[in-house]
N, C-alpha and C positions, 0 to 999 in steps of 0.2 A: 417451495414446491419442486420436486425433482424434474430434471430436464427430460424432455420427450425426444427420443431418437427415432428416425425413420426406420421401419423394419427392413432388414436386408442390406442396410447401408455398408456395414463392415464387409459383407460378402462381395458387394459390387466393387469396393475399393481393392479388396484382395484380388478379384478377377482382373481389374484394370492393371494392377501392379504386375500380375502374372503376364498379362498381355504385353506390357511394356518390356518386361524382362525377356519375353519370348522373341519379340522383334529386335530387341537390342542384341541378343545373342545370335539371332539369325543374321543380322547385319554384320556382326563380328566375324562369323564364319565366312561370309562373302568377302569381307575386307581382307581376312587372312589369306584366302585363296587367291584373291587379286594381287596381294603383296607377293605371294609365291610366284605367280605368273610374271609379275614385273621383274623379280629377281632373275628368273630363268631367261626372260627375253633380253635382259641386259648383259647376260654372260654367255649365252649360246648364239651361234651364228649358223645360218642356213636352215632350210625347212627340215632336213633330216634330223639335225642335232636338236632343234627346238621340239620336234614331235617326240623324239626319244626322251628328252628331258621332262616333258609334260607327262609322258607315260610313267616315268620314274617317280614323279610327284604324286600321281594317282596311286601308284603301287605302295609308296610309303604311307600315304593316308589310309589306304585299305588295310595294310598290314597292322597299323596301329589300332584301327577300328576292330579288327579281329580280337584284340586283347582288351581294349578299353571300352569300345562301343560308343564313346562320347565324341561326337564330331568336332566340338569346339576345342577341346584340349588336344585332340588328335591333329587338327589343323595347325594349332599353335606349336606343338612339338615338331610336326613335319617342317614348318617354316624355320624353326630354330635349327633343326638338323641340316636342312639344305644350306642355310647361311653358314653354319659352322663348317660343313664339308667344302664349300666354295672357298672360305677363308683358309682352311687347311691346305687346299689345293694350291692357292696362291702362295702360301708360305713354302710349300714343297717346291713349287716351280722356281721360287726365288733362290733356293739353295741348289737344287739338282737339275733345274731346267726341264722338269718333267711334272705333269699334273698328277693328281691323286688317282690311284687305281684300286681295284678290289683287293689286291694282295696286301695293301697297306693295313687292311683290317683282318685279313686271313692270317697274317704273320704279325701278331702283336706281341712285343717283347719288352722287357724292362729297359733295354738299351735305347729304344725309341723314345720313351718318356724321359729318360735321363739326358739324351741328346737335346730334346726340346728345352728342358730346364737349364741346360748348359748355355744354349744360345739365348734363351729368354728367361733370365733368373727371376723375373717378376711374374712369370706366367702362373705359378702355383697360387699366389695371392689373388691374381685376377680371376682365376677359375673359382676360387672360394667365394669371392665377392659376387660373381655372377650366380653362383649356386644359392647364396643367401637371398638374392633378389628373385630368382626364378622359382624356387620351391614354394613360397607363399602365393605367388601369382598363379602357378599351376594348380595349387590346392583350391584357390578361390574359383577358378574355372571349372574344376572337377565338382565342387560343391554346388554350384548354381547352374550347371549345364542341364537343361530340361530334355535335351534330345537323346535319342537312343537309335543305334543302327543295328539291325540283326546281323549276327555273325555269319549266317549263311550268305547274305548279300555281300558282306565284306570279303568273304572267302572267294566268291565269284569274281570280285574285282581284282583280287590278288592273282588268281589263276589267269584271268584274261590279260592283264597287263604283263605278267611274266611271259606268257606265250608271245605276245606282240613284241616285247623287248627282245626275246630270243630270236624270233623270226627276222626282225630288222637287223640285229647284230650279225646273224649268219649271212643274210643277203648282202650286207655291206660291211664286211669285216674291217676292223680298225687298221689303218695303215701305220707302219712303224714310226713315221714322222709326226703323226697327229698329236700324241701326248706331249710333244716338245714345242707345241705352238702356244701354250699358255691360255687357251680358251676352251669352251665346250666342256667345262669341268664335270657337270652331272651326266651328260650323255656319254662322255668318254668313260666315266666311272661305271655306268651301267653296262656298256659294251665290254669293258675289261672283266666284269663279273661273269659274263657269258663265256668269254675266252678261258678264264681261269678254271671255272667249273668243268668245262669241256676238256681242257688239258689234263686236269687231275683225274678225271673219270677215265680217260683213255690211256694215259701213259704213267700217271703218278708224277712225283716230283722230278725224277731223273729218268732219262732213257737208258734202259739196260735190257740185255737179253734175259730170257727166262733162266731160272737156276740150272746150272750145269757144272760138271767137274772141269777143271782146266789146269794149266801150268802152275797156278798158285795154290793148289790143294795142300801142298806141304806148308806153305806160308800160313794157311788157315789153321793147321794143327799147331804150329809154333805160336801163333797168336793166342790160341786158346790156352796154351800153357804159360803165357806171359813172357815168352822168350823172343828176342829179336830174330826175325826171319831173314837170314842171309844165305845165299847159295853155298853149297859145300865147296870148301877150298878158297873162299873169298871172305874170310873173317876180317872185319875192320878193326884194326888195333887202335884203340882209343889213345894209347900212349905214344903213338908214332908222331913224328914231327910233321905237321900239316901247315899249309899256307892259311893265313887268315883270308876270309872271303868277304868281299863287299859287293853287294848288288845294288845298282843305282837305277831308280825309276826316273827317267828323264821326261818330264811332263811335256806332252804334245809335240814331241820332237821327231822329225823325219827329214830326209834330204829333200829340201823344197825344190831343187833343180829337176825333180821328176815331173814338175809342172812346166808346161811350155813357156818360153819367153821370160823366165825369172833370172834376174841378175844377182850375183852373189859376190862377196869379196874374194880375193885371191886366197887360196888355201882352205876355202870353206869346207870341202869334202874331207879334209884330213881328219877332222874330229870323228867321223863315222867309221874310221878304219881301225882294225884290230892290231895287235902287236905283230902279227905276221904280214901286215900291209894290205890285207884283204878287207873289202867293204861287204858286209853281210846284211841281208834283209830278214826282218821278223814280221810275220803275218799276225796281227792282233785280231781280236774278236770284237772290237768296237772301233768306231771312227768318230772323231769329234768328241769323244767321251763315251761311256763312263770309264774312269780309271780302274774301278774295282773288278771289271771283267779280267783285265790283264793281271791285276793283283792276284786274282784267283788262279789264273793260268800259271804264272811263274812260281807261285808258292806251292801249289798242289800238283802241278804237272797235268792237270785235267782241263776239260773244255767247259766253258760257261754255256756253250750252245747246246749241251746235253740237257739243259733245263728249259729249252724252248722259250716260250713267251714268259716264263717265270724267271729268266736269267737276270733281270734287273735287280732282283733281290738275292742274288747268288750268295753273298757273304752272310746274310741273315738266315737263309735257308740252311746253309751248310755249317753254321757255327756249332761246334760240338758234335756234328754228325759225320764230318769228313776229317779223318785223322792222318791220312796218307799225304805226304808232302815233303818238300825239300828240307824244312827245318827239322822234321822228325828224322829224316835220313841222316842229316848231319849230326844230330845228337848222338846217334849210334856210333859215330866216329869220334866222339869226344868234344864236339863243338858246343860252345855257348852261343845261343842264338838271340839276337837283339833286333828289334824293329823300331825305327824312328818314324812315327806317323804324324803327318802334318796338320791334322785337325783333331777334334775330340774323338777319343777311342770308342765312344758309343755310336758314332756315325755308322749306320748300316751294320752294326754289331761287329765292327772291325776287330776290336780287342778280343772278343769271344771267339771269332773265327780264327785269328792268328794264334791265340793260345791253344786252341784245339788241334792245330796242325804242328805244334811243337815250338812256338816262339817262347823262350824263357822270359825275356824282359821286353815288355811292350811300353814304349815311351811315347806318349801323345803330346799334343800341343800344350796342354795344361802343365804337364810335367817339365816341358822345356821352358816354361815361364813366359809364354807369349799368349796373346788373346786374338791374334789374327793368323789365319791359316795360309797366307801367302807371304813368304819370306824369301829373301835372296838365297841363292844356292849356297853362298859362303856361310850363311847361318846354319844350315843343316850339316855342312861339312864340319863346322866347329863343334856342333852337337855330337857328330860321329866321333870326332877325335876325343872329346870328353868321355863319351861312353867307352871307347876303346881303352883309354887310360885307366878307367875304373876296372875293366875286365882283365887287362894285360898282366897284372901281378899274379893272377890265378894260374898262369902257365898253361892255359887251355887255348886251343885255337878258337877264334871268334868268327861267327857269321853275322853280318850286319846288313839289314835291308833298309836303304835310305831313300826317301822320297824327295825329289826336287820339284819346286813349284813356281820358280820365277817365270817360266814360259806359259803359265796358265792364262786362259782368255780373261778379259778381252785385250785385243791388240790395237784398238783405236786410241788408247791413251799410252803415253810414254811412262813406263814403269821404272822407277829409281834411276833417273838420268845421271845421278852422281856415280853410278856404277858402270857407266858406259866405258868399255875398254879404250885405252889411249889410241889415238889415230883412227877411231871409227868414223867412217863416212858412209852415209846412206847410199846403197847401190843404185837407187833410181827406180824402184818399183812404186807401187802405191804406198801411201803412208803406213797402212796396216801391215803389208807384207814386209816393209823395211823394219818396222818395229819388231815383227816376229823374228827376223834374221838378227837384229841387234840383240835380242834376248838370247838367241842361240850363241852369239858371240860372247855374251856375259857368262853363259853356262860353260863354254869351252875354256874361257879364261879362269873361272873359279875352279874347274876340274884340274887344270894344269897346276894351279897353286896348291890344291889339295894333295895331289900326288907328290909334289916337291916336298911338302911338309912331312908326308909319310916317309920319304926317302931320308930326309934330314933327321927326323926325330926318332926313327926306328930303323937304323941301318942294319941291325941284325935280324930283323923280322921280314918275312916274305908275305906278299899280298897278291891275291888273285882278284881282279876287278872285272865284273861283267855289268855293262850298262846297256840300257835299251830305251827306245821310245815307247811309251805305253799306248799311244794311239796317235793318229794324225790330228792336227788342229782342225777346228770347224771350218776355218777359211780354206782348207784344201778342197772342199767340195765345190767351190766356185773357181778354183785355179786349175785343177787337173784337166777339166774339159770345159773351157770357157764357152758360155752360151748354151750349155745343155739345159733343157727344160726340166722343171721340177719332177714331172712324172717319170721321165727317163732316169733321172738321178735316183729317185726312190727305188726304181727297179734294180739299178746297179747296187745300191746299198743292201736291198733285200737279198740279192743274189751273192752277197759278199764278194763283189768284184775286187780282186787283189789290189787294183790301183788305189782304192780308197782305204785299204786296211794294212798297207805296207809301211812299216817304220824301219828301224835298224836295230841291230845288236852288235856290240863290240866287246872284245875280250882283251884285257891288258894285264901285264904282270909287273909288280914292283919288287925288285930283288927276287924275281921268280919267273921261270919259263914254264908256261902251261904244259902239262904232261901229255895230254892227248886231246887233239882238236878234230878227231875223226868224225865226231858227231856234230861239229860246228859247220853244218851245211851252208851253202851260199844263200839258200832261202829256207826258212824254217818256221813252222807254226810256234806260237808263244808257249804252248803246252810242253814243248821239248826243252825249254830253257833250263829247267832243273837238271835234266840229263846232261846237257852240254857242260854246265858248271861243275857237276860232280866229276865228270871225266877229265876236265881241264885241271881239277885239283888232285887228280890221281887217286880218287876214292873208288873202292869197289861198289858195285851196284847191288841193291837188295833185289829180291825176286820181282817186285812190281816194276822197278825201273829197268831191270834186265829185260822183262817182257815188253816194256814200252820201247826200248831201243830196237827190238825186233820189229815192232810196228813201224817205227820211224824209217827203218831201212826198207821195209816192204813198200811203204807208202811215199817214199822219197821226200820226207820232210813235212807231209801233211798229216793231220791228226783227225779232227772231227769229219772233215770232208772226204776222207778216204773211204772208198766203197760205199758212198752215200750214208755214212754214219755207222756202218756195220762194225768197223774196228773199235770205235769209241764205245758202242753199246756192249760189245763183247768184253772190253776191258773194264767197263763199269761193273759188269756182273762179276768178274773175277775179284775186283776189289770189295764188292759186297760180300761175296763168299769168304773173303779173307778177313772180314771184320773191319776193314779200313773205311768203308762207307756204311753207315747204319741209320735206320729210321727214315729212309727216303724211299 
């Protein structure tokens, strides 16, 4: 006899199943949002940052709901995104001492991914494995999510959170030092988005005057014709005998006696003097880092400050877009241009940037055969000598840009004690300051040996050497004005107080007497270093550098700060009109 089933039993089972699934998924939504809140509360500090990060969380969820309408999968995606962003921010902070900003996503290039894979070779496989796990899980959530949110309601959420984030960011703008704290990753990212969008909407990438004719109009015509634009009567003969030029970036170096009460060894200041016995000051555009601001200054002769809040990404922004610079000018006079870069060339698009301004041969850490970017100065000097030996048979003058890294932070550990110069005795400051001075002594010792090798190995060749400190060390901020409070220090840094931005530059000759040091003023902005170097080498100036020399003389060695930025804006416009700055 056939079994008898109760009418409607299957319907009730299905209804009960749907109810269980409904409450399970509703509980999952609550759990994911609570997990997101926990993540934010453990990485954000202070009521302002927490509120801003929660608004950012709501914004991301609403934005995803506009597209997908399913709250379960949107919450899961938002949580994954927040966790990934915080992880990336920690990663960036570990390398650059700066948390993630909106521009990291606005400027996405191949070099960034290449650099990541260079540092973490297993990252590509890890991403693939994560994708294999995440895709089926997200598909299941999509398939069984019974909830739907109207797009109109989600759009209202996007609009409301956007307005609140903007108001809070404008009312309490991000201070320059905040991204360097390594906390508040999501709130800082949200605020940086408001700043970046506002900046791009108001001035674009670079500050420049409106289009107008100027002294470089002839240069523009020559550029269009594909000809080198040099002033009449100042043709640069590529076959003339020229000195080889070496430019040394001396990491974090300045005369530490500018801080009160510092004890130094006898003869300490001699290292900072030029061949004429004078000690000169260079005003950098960064303090405590980053090096690439000064790299941009001395290679292009331009100001990173012209990019305002976007300047942290200066080499990425200008790669292939700025062609005016020292290497290009030297190429016109027959120079082969070489750069020895101490880390991977994809870092902040350094290779693309330097190639764009005329560097023929870019040699990075990988090509030097090392996997650590902090090497003794003698290592880079050896690499420079090898590179010069390869270029020397070509009978062309060589320009070489060499980075030195031994004096890179931190200074609380003794770096390579085996390289301590003979007779070294700590002067009696704090251990950190004495370590800083010891490394400077190592640099001076290695430089002396390098110049002696050049004299010995190339007695018939002449060399012009220009060395400079790229920025002050981070420890200077607690040495220059002992006891200063953090708020006052921040104001000093924001106002570019010269006390915190002054380093040094020095000019030496090996079998060579510098031709013209009239541009080598006692105090000079970093952007004028290419001009000083060319005149010391006896090279004629192209129209852009001739115009910049006029600015230097009018402004007494200042560049961006002259006339509240008016000279720099006018000069940027001239270079844009001449085709030397494009796409910005």
